[in-house]
N, C-alpha and C positions, 0 to 999 in steps of 0.2 A: 602375642598369641601362643597358646600352648602347642606342644608337639601332637600332630595328628596321629603319628605312630604310637605314641604313648597313650593317647586317648583310647585306642582299641586294644591295649594291652590288658590282659586279665591275670597277670602274675599275682599270686597272693589271694585271688578270689576263689570261692568255692561254688560248686553248681550241682544241683540235683535235677536229673533228667528222667522223667517217667516215660514209659514206652521206649526206653533208650537202648533196647537190645538189637534193634534193627531199624531199617527204613528212615523216616524223617528224624526220629529221635536220635538215632546213632549219627546221622549226618550232622545234627546240631551239636552233639557231644564231641565229634571230631573238631568242629570249628572252635568251641570253647576251650577244649584241651590243647589245641595247637597254639592258642594264644596264652596258655599258661594257667588256666583254671584247674583246680583239683575237682575231679568228677566222681559222683556217685550215680550209677545207672540203676534204674528199677524197671522191672517187668515181672510177669507172673512166673516165668520158667527159669530156674537156675541154670539149666544147660545153655539156654540162649544167652543168658548174661555172661556166662563164662566164655562163650565164643566171641561176644562183643568186647569183653575185656581183653582177650588175646588179640583181636583185630586192632584195638587201640594201642596196645603195647607194641605192636608191629609198626605203628606210626610214631612211637616214642612218647605216647600219652599214658600216663599212669591213671588207672581208674579203679574204683571199688564198686561193689554192687549190693543190692538188697532185693531179694525176691519177695514181691508182695502183689496181692490182687487188689487193685484200687476200687473194685466194686464192693469191697468189704470194709466197713467202718473200722474194725479192729486192726485190719492190715494197714490202713492209712495212718492210724496212730502209731503203729509199730514202725512204719516206714519213716515217719518224722523223727521218732525216737532214735532209730539207728543211723539215719543220715546225719543228724545233729551230732551223735556220738562219734561217728567216723570223721566228720569234717570240722567239728567244733562249732560251726555256724553254717547257715546256708545263705550266701549272698545272692545267688541266681537260682530261681526255680523255673524250670521248663515243664509246663503241664501239657504233655503230649499224648499220654495213654488215651486210647479211644477205641470205639467199635462202630460198626455199621450194620445195617440189616436191610435187605431188599425185599419188598413185597408191595403188591398194590394197596393203596391206602385203605380201601374198603375191606381188605382181608388181612390187614397187618395185625399180627398177634400182640395183644396187650403186654404179654410177658416180654416180648422182644422190644417193644417201646420202652418198657421200664428198664430193661438192660442197657439199651443205648443211652437213655437219659441219665441213668444213674452213673455210668462210667464217664460219659462225655461232659457232663456239667456238674452233677452233684459231687463227684469225687474232686473236681477242680476246687469247688468251694471249700470242701472239708480239708484238703491238703493245704491250700493257700492259707486257710485259717490257722492251721497248726503251725506252719512255718512262719507265717507273719507274726503270730502271737508270741512264739517262743524264740524267734531268731531275728527276723527283720525289724520289727517294731522296737524291741529293746536296743538293737544296734543302730537304729536310725538310718538304715541303708538296706535297699533290696532292689532286685530286678525280677519281676515276674513276666514270663513270656508264655502266653497261652496259644495253643494251636487251635485256631478256628479253621475256616475253609471257605472257598468261594461258594460252597453250598449254603453257607450261613448268610450270604450277601444277596441272594436271589432265589427265585423259585427254581423248579426243575421241570424238565420235559418229561413226556410220557415214558421215555426210555430209562430215566433215572428215578426209580420208584423207591425212594429213600426218605420218606417223610419224617421219620424219627431222627435220622442223622441230620437232615437239613434243619430241623427245629432245634436240635441240640446245639448245632454249631451257630445258629442265630442267637441262642442264649449265651454262648461263649462270647460273642461280640459285645453284647450289652453288659455281661458280667465283667468284662475287661474294662469297659468305660466306667461302670459303677465303682469297681474296686480302685481304679486310678483316682477317681474323685475322692474316695474315702481315705486312701492311704498316702496321698501325696504329702500330707503334713508330716509324715514320718521319714520322708526322703526315699520313698519307694515308688519306682515307676512300674506301670503295669501296661503291657501292650500285647497285641496279638498278631500272629502271622496267619494269613489266609491263603494257603496253597491252592493252586489249581490242580490239575492231574500230574501226579508223580508216580513212578513205579513203586508199589509197595504191596504187601500182603493184602491190605484192605482193598486196593484198586485192581488187584490181579484179575479178578473175574470180569470187571468192566472192561479193562484193556483187552482181555481175550475175546470178549463178546463184540466189542465195537471196533477194536483195532486202533493203533496209534494214529494212523492217517486220518480216520474219521474224527478222533478226539481232538486232533490238532488243526483240523481244517478251518475252524472259525477263529483260531488264535492268531493274533497279528504277527507273532514271531514264528508261526507255523511249526511249533514243537510243543512237547510236554516237558516237565521238569526233569532234572537229572540229579545225580548224586551230590552235586555241589551247589545247586541253585538256591537253597535256603540259608547257606552258611553266612553270606554277607549281611543279610537282613537280620538274622538271629544275633550276629555279633554286634550290630549297631544297637539293638535293643538291650543287649547284655552288658555293654561297656560304657565308659564315661563319654564315648562319642555320642551316645543318645541320652545324656543325663537330663535334657530339657524336653524329651519326648515322652509323653504318657497319655494313656487312653486312646491310642491310635491302632487302627487295623490296617495292616499292610498286605495287599494281595500280591502274591508272587505267582503269577498265572500267565506270563507271556502277553499280558494286555487284554485277556479275554473279558474281564468284567468292565474295563474301560469301554470296550466296543459295545457290550450289551447295554451298559447304562446310557450310552449316547444314542442308541437306536430307538 
């Protein structure tokens, strides 16, 4: 049997993390960097990326960055160009950039629907296509980690009026399965993390409106996620420890979806 410690080691590997300047993306970048991966972060704002780079440097992790807006096709192409130029190749792609919009379904603006769908699923397809075609497929190796959500695994209550977000994350779930089926022949695994509630810029309004106590009341572990709770799952999907896992959706939600699916 091989060494378990070695199976989780990412020394010599390279990773591109979108939406990596804060929140869940930065948390995942911390985990990959701590295990030895060379990191390129991406998000829209250079100032945020510089701050994230400094944060990682304080942890002893070297990271580069590329400012890009993944709602723009030309920026996605440029991001792939620059990431491959900086890293030489991309072994691990973390598709984390995303957006949400809250509105009653009957009044949801179509422009907002398009914005959410374009960033949350169309950009995943386009960037995965670029990185797959230009790096992972030629190298016969790759780890794609998509950020879905428990919102893509179930419907929502009247309090969570986010139909575009839920729909987009449901699309991420099946995009993950479809891509895993198509790219397995190239030695590429494709999996998704489906977080429950974590503190982030995206969930700030919901947490403020409903409160942590209410959000965690129905969760078996009686808590929401923290700044470390995605790290182990992301590392499993990114490393050789997960080399025979593909097309899977892992909910990191304190058991919430398990309870809902059983009821």
